[in-house]
C-alpha positions as CSV (number, residue, x, y, z in Angstrom):
1,M,-49.3,-47.7,-20.2
2,R,-51.9,-45.9,-18.1
3,I,-54.3,-43.9,-20.3
4,V,-56.9,-41.3,-19.6
5,F,-59.0,-40.8,-22.7
6,A,-60.7,-37.5,-23.5
7,G,-63.6,-37.3,-26.0
8,T,-67.3,-36.6,-26.3
9,P,-69.3,-37.4,-29.5
10,E,-69.8,-40.6,-31.5
11,T,-66.8,-39.7,-33.6
12,A,-64.6,-40.5,-30.6
13,L,-66.0,-43.9,-29.9
14,P,-63.9,-45.9,-32.3
15,S,-60.8,-44.5,-30.6
16,L,-62.0,-45.3,-27.2
17,E,-63.0,-48.8,-28.1
18,A,-59.6,-49.4,-29.9
19,L,-57.7,-48.2,-26.8
20,V,-59.8,-50.4,-24.5
21,A,-59.0,-53.4,-26.7
22,S,-55.3,-52.5,-26.8
23,R,-52.4,-53.5,-24.5
24,H,-52.9,-50.2,-22.6
25,D,-54.9,-49.6,-19.4
26,V,-57.7,-47.0,-19.8
27,V,-58.1,-45.9,-16.2
28,A,-60.6,-43.0,-16.8
29,V,-62.4,-41.0,-19.4
30,V,-62.8,-37.2,-19.6
31,T,-65.9,-36.0,-21.4
32,R,-68.2,-32.9,-21.6
33,P,-71.0,-32.6,-19.0
34,D,-74.4,-34.0,-19.7
35,A,-76.3,-31.8,-22.2
36,P,-80.0,-31.3,-23.0
37,A,-81.1,-33.6,-25.9
38,G,-84.3,-34.6,-27.6
39,R,-87.7,-32.8,-27.7
40,G,-87.9,-32.9,-23.9
41,R,-84.4,-31.4,-23.6
42,T,-83.5,-34.1,-21.0
43,L,-80.0,-34.0,-19.7
44,T,-78.2,-36.8,-21.5
45,P,-74.6,-38.2,-21.1
46,S,-72.3,-38.0,-24.1
47,P,-71.8,-41.1,-26.3
48,V,-68.3,-41.4,-24.8
49,A,-69.6,-41.3,-21.3
50,V,-72.2,-44.0,-22.0
51,A,-69.5,-46.3,-23.6
52,A,-67.0,-45.8,-20.8
53,E,-69.6,-46.6,-18.2
54,A,-70.5,-49.8,-20.1
55,H,-66.8,-50.8,-19.8
56,G,-66.8,-49.9,-16.1
57,I,-64.4,-47.0,-16.6
58,E,-64.4,-44.0,-14.4
59,V,-66.0,-41.0,-16.1
60,L,-65.0,-37.4,-15.3
61,K,-67.2,-34.5,-16.5
62,P,-65.6,-31.2,-15.5
63,A,-67.4,-28.0,-16.5
64,K,-63.9,-26.9,-17.5
65,P,-60.7,-28.9,-17.7
66,S,-59.1,-26.3,-15.5
67,D,-61.5,-27.0,-12.6
68,P,-59.4,-27.7,-9.4
69,A,-61.3,-30.8,-8.5
70,F,-60.7,-32.3,-12.0
71,M,-57.0,-31.3,-11.9
72,D,-56.6,-33.0,-8.5
73,R,-58.2,-36.2,-9.8
74,L,-56.1,-36.1,-13.0
75,R,-52.9,-35.9,-10.9
76,E,-54.1,-38.8,-8.7
77,L,-54.8,-41.0,-11.7
78,A,-51.2,-40.2,-12.9
79,P,-51.7,-41.1,-16.6
80,D,-48.7,-41.7,-18.8
81,C,-50.6,-40.2,-21.7
82,V,-54.0,-38.6,-22.5
83,P,-55.2,-39.3,-26.1
84,I,-57.9,-36.8,-27.0
85,V,-60.5,-37.0,-29.9
86,A,-63.2,-34.3,-30.4
87,Y,-63.4,-33.5,-26.7
88,G,-64.8,-30.0,-27.2
89,A,-62.9,-27.8,-24.7
90,L,-59.5,-26.1,-24.6
91,I,-56.8,-27.8,-22.5
92,R,-54.5,-25.4,-20.6
93,R,-50.8,-25.8,-19.8
94,E,-51.5,-26.9,-16.2
95,A,-53.4,-30.0,-17.5
96,L,-51.1,-30.6,-20.5
97,D,-48.1,-31.0,-18.1
98,V,-49.7,-33.8,-16.0
99,P,-49.1,-36.9,-18.1
100,R,-45.4,-37.6,-18.7
101,F,-46.0,-38.2,-22.4
102,G,-48.5,-35.3,-22.7
103,W,-51.8,-35.2,-24.5
104,I,-52.0,-36.5,-28.0
105,N,-54.8,-35.4,-30.3
106,L,-56.4,-37.3,-33.2
107,H,-57.5,-34.6,-35.7
108,F,-59.4,-35.3,-38.9
109,S,-57.2,-33.6,-41.5
110,V,-53.6,-33.7,-42.7
111,L,-52.1,-30.9,-40.7
112,P,-51.3,-28.1,-41.1
113,S,-54.4,-28.0,-43.4
114,W,-57.7,-27.4,-41.8
115,R,-56.8,-26.6,-38.2
116,G,-60.0,-26.1,-36.2
117,A,-63.4,-27.5,-35.4
118,A,-64.7,-28.4,-38.8
119,P,-61.9,-29.9,-40.9
120,V,-64.0,-32.6,-42.7
121,Q,-66.8,-30.1,-43.6
122,R,-64.3,-27.5,-44.9
123,A,-62.3,-30.1,-46.9
124,I,-65.4,-31.3,-48.7
125,M,-66.7,-27.8,-49.3
126,A,-63.4,-26.7,-50.7
127,G,-63.3,-29.5,-53.2
128,D,-60.2,-31.2,-51.7
129,E,-59.4,-34.5,-53.3
130,V,-57.5,-36.0,-50.4
131,T,-57.8,-35.5,-46.6
132,G,-56.8,-37.8,-43.7
133,A,-56.1,-37.8,-40.0
134,T,-53.2,-36.7,-37.9
135,V,-52.0,-37.6,-34.4
136,F,-50.0,-34.8,-32.8
137,S,-48.8,-33.6,-29.4
138,L,-51.3,-31.2,-28.0
139,V,-50.1,-27.6,-27.3
140,E,-52.0,-24.5,-26.3
141,E,-51.9,-23.1,-29.9
142,L,-54.8,-24.4,-32.0
143,D,-53.9,-27.8,-33.6
144,A,-50.3,-26.6,-34.0
145,G,-48.3,-29.3,-32.1
146,P,-45.7,-31.5,-33.6
147,V,-46.9,-34.5,-35.6
148,L,-46.6,-38.1,-34.5
149,G,-48.4,-39.9,-37.3
150,T,-50.6,-39.3,-40.4
151,I,-52.8,-41.2,-42.7
152,T,-54.5,-40.1,-45.9
153,E,-57.9,-40.8,-47.4
154,L,-59.5,-40.0,-50.7
155,I,-62.6,-37.9,-50.7
156,R,-65.2,-39.6,-52.9
157,D,-67.4,-37.6,-55.3
158,D,-70.5,-38.5,-53.2
159,D,-69.1,-38.2,-49.7
160,T,-71.0,-36.4,-47.1
161,T,-69.4,-35.2,-43.9
162,A,-71.0,-38.0,-42.0
163,E,-69.7,-40.7,-44.4
164,L,-66.2,-39.3,-44.7
165,L,-65.9,-38.7,-40.9
166,E,-67.0,-42.3,-40.2
167,R,-64.1,-43.6,-42.3
168,L,-61.6,-41.2,-40.8
169,A,-62.8,-42.1,-37.2
170,D,-62.3,-45.8,-38.0
171,W,-58.8,-45.5,-39.6
172,G,-57.8,-42.8,-37.2
173,S,-58.5,-45.0,-34.2
174,R,-56.0,-47.5,-35.5
175,L,-53.4,-44.8,-36.1
176,L,-54.0,-43.5,-32.6
177,V,-53.4,-46.8,-30.9
178,D,-50.3,-47.4,-33.1
179,V,-48.9,-44.0,-32.0
180,V,-49.5,-44.8,-28.3
181,D,-47.8,-48.2,-28.8
182,H,-44.7,-46.5,-30.2
183,I,-44.7,-43.9,-27.5
184,E,-44.5,-46.6,-24.9
185,D,-41.8,-48.4,-26.9
186,G,-39.8,-45.2,-27.1
187,D,-39.2,-45.5,-30.9
188,I,-41.2,-42.5,-32.2
189,A,-40.3,-38.8,-32.6
190,A,-42.6,-35.8,-33.1
191,V,-42.0,-33.7,-36.2
192,P,-42.8,-30.0,-36.2
193,Q,-45.6,-28.9,-38.6
194,P,-44.4,-26.8,-41.6
195,D,-45.0,-23.1,-41.5
196,E,-46.6,-23.0,-44.9
197,N,-49.9,-24.2,-46.3
198,I,-51.7,-23.6,-43.0
199,S,-55.5,-23.3,-43.3
200,F,-58.2,-23.1,-40.8
201,A,-61.6,-24.8,-40.3
202,P,-63.8,-22.8,-38.0
203,K,-67.1,-24.3,-37.0
204,L,-69.9,-24.0,-39.6
205,S,-72.6,-21.6,-38.7
206,T,-76.3,-22.0,-39.7
207,D,-76.0,-18.9,-41.8
208,E,-73.1,-20.3,-43.7
209,A,-75.1,-23.4,-44.6
210,R,-77.6,-21.4,-46.7
211,I,-77.4,-22.3,-50.4
212,D,-76.6,-19.7,-52.9
213,W,-78.2,-20.9,-56.1
214,S,-76.2,-18.5,-58.2
215,R,-73.1,-20.6,-57.7
216,P,-72.0,-23.4,-60.1
217,A,-73.7,-26.8,-59.6
218,F,-70.4,-28.5,-58.5
219,A,-69.9,-25.9,-55.8
220,I,-73.4,-26.2,-54.5
221,D,-73.1,-30.0,-54.5
222,R,-70.0,-29.8,-52.4
223,H,-71.6,-27.2,-50.1
224,I,-74.6,-29.5,-49.5
225,R,-72.5,-32.6,-48.8
226,G,-70.2,-30.7,-46.5
227,C,-73.2,-29.5,-44.5
228,T,-74.7,-33.0,-44.2
229,P,-75.7,-33.9,-41.6
230,A,-74.9,-30.7,-39.6
231,P,-75.7,-27.9,-39.7
232,G,-77.7,-29.0,-42.7
233,A,-77.8,-27.1,-46.0
234,W,-80.9,-25.0,-46.4
235,T,-82.8,-22.5,-48.6
236,T,-86.1,-20.7,-48.3
237,L,-89.3,-20.9,-50.4
238,A,-91.7,-18.0,-49.9
239,G,-89.9,-17.2,-46.7
240,D,-90.1,-20.7,-45.2
241,R,-86.9,-22.6,-44.6
242,V,-86.3,-25.9,-46.4
243,K,-83.4,-28.2,-45.7
244,I,-81.8,-29.8,-48.7
245,G,-80.0,-33.1,-48.7
246,P,-77.3,-34.3,-51.2
247,A,-78.3,-33.8,-54.8
248,T,-77.2,-35.1,-58.2
249,I,-75.6,-32.8,-60.9
250,A,-77.5,-33.0,-64.1
251,D,-76.0,-33.0,-67.6
252,E,-77.8,-30.0,-68.9
253,R,-79.0,-26.6,-67.9
254,T,-82.8,-26.0,-68.3
255,L,-83.5,-23.5,-65.4
256,E,-82.2,-20.2,-64.2
257,P,-80.5,-20.1,-60.8
258,G,-82.9,-20.8,-58.0
259,R,-85.8,-21.8,-60.3
260,V,-87.5,-25.1,-59.2
261,R,-89.2,-27.5,-61.6
262,V,-91.4,-30.2,-60.0
263,G,-91.8,-33.3,-62.2
264,K,-93.4,-36.7,-61.6
265,R,-90.2,-38.4,-60.6
266,E,-87.8,-35.6,-59.8
267,V,-87.3,-32.0,-58.6
268,R,-84.8,-29.8,-60.4
269,V,-83.2,-26.6,-59.4
270,G,-81.3,-24.2,-61.6
271,T,-77.7,-23.0,-60.9
272,S,-75.3,-20.9,-62.8
273,T,-74.2,-24.0,-64.7
274,T,-76.2,-27.2,-65.0
275,D,-79.3,-28.1,-63.0
276,L,-79.2,-30.0,-59.7
277,V,-81.7,-32.9,-59.2
278,L,-82.7,-32.8,-55.5
279,G,-82.5,-35.9,-53.3
280,D,-84.1,-35.5,-49.9
281,V,-85.9,-32.4,-48.7
282,Q,-87.2,-31.4,-45.3
283,A,-89.7,-28.6,-44.9
284,V,-90.3,-26.8,-41.5
285,G,-92.2,-29.1,-39.1
286,K,-92.0,-32.0,-41.5
287,K,-90.0,-35.2,-41.8
288,R,-87.2,-35.6,-44.4
289,M,-88.7,-37.1,-47.6
290,A,-87.8,-37.7,-51.2
291,A,-87.9,-34.4,-53.2
292,A,-90.5,-35.6,-55.6
293,D,-92.9,-36.5,-52.7
294,W,-92.2,-33.1,-51.2
295,G,-92.9,-31.3,-54.5
296,R,-96.2,-33.0,-55.0
297,G,-97.3,-32.5,-51.4
298,A,-96.3,-28.9,-51.3
299,S,-98.4,-28.2,-54.4
300,L,-95.7,-26.0,-55.9
301,G,-96.9,-25.9,-59.5
302,D,-94.7,-26.5,-62.4
303,V,-92.0,-23.8,-61.8
304,V,-91.3,-21.7,-58.7
305,S,-88.2,-20.1,-57.3
306,F,-86.2,-20.5,-54.1
307,D,-85.5,-17.2,-52.4
308,A,-82.1,-15.6,-53.1
309,P,-79.9,-14.9,-50.1
310,A,-79.7,-11.3,-49.0
311,V,-76.7,-9.5,-50.4
312,T,-74.5,-8.0,-47.7
313,P,-73.3,-4.5,-48.8
């Protein structure tokens, strides 16, 4: 089957590689335009573009998928199917109608839970025990198309978004190829999503990533892991922003919410329940480092407090 693959970040690479290694013919890749990256803000191709070029596959980088030049090229390529993974732009009806088997999307949740841009982050932050990946037929409504295949995956107690997404991208790539195989074989049917238990996962903002130390330790732990690596959980100390990496929940409560105690081997922060023992910390303009090293270098004294978030009336 002739395939055009659509994707942009590293998360999409396992699916691209799996399709290239499959019985199907990947004739082109659609990805987002080159974007500024690094300190020099140099225009840099997406990870999917780099991988496609390494395989000698044609790369298309439309500013919008509705661009006439792109639409003309898509029709010329005449793909049977367009698998899409984390592409990053909305696909309109005109493009959806080009491949005879449509566009099929690999999404990192068990739909209809967590439709949207940040399903893995939201699942961890919500305390879900199980998540997964879904392949569905793309429609114009957000992540609402009929389902072609699903897998599930346990969320581990120490999972960050990066770790869980890596597993889902790997297992999801196998699911995607399996679905494409069955589409070609003509022995698969799409099942409409149920109308109940729908939830949404909008992109996390930097403001949302701020830690509220008045919450329970388990909720703060999930918040930090869900925000790791992006946008990065943070707090402020004397007005200066400090990024906080995954922490460990202590067995006892020794500090009030937001209070920080710097010891020789650890840094503890109080919550509304038990303390949190910080892992890595990154101050403004500094590299990420072990919390104990940060505490000693910052000369914080024995006990200080992180600033409380402003209360919105």
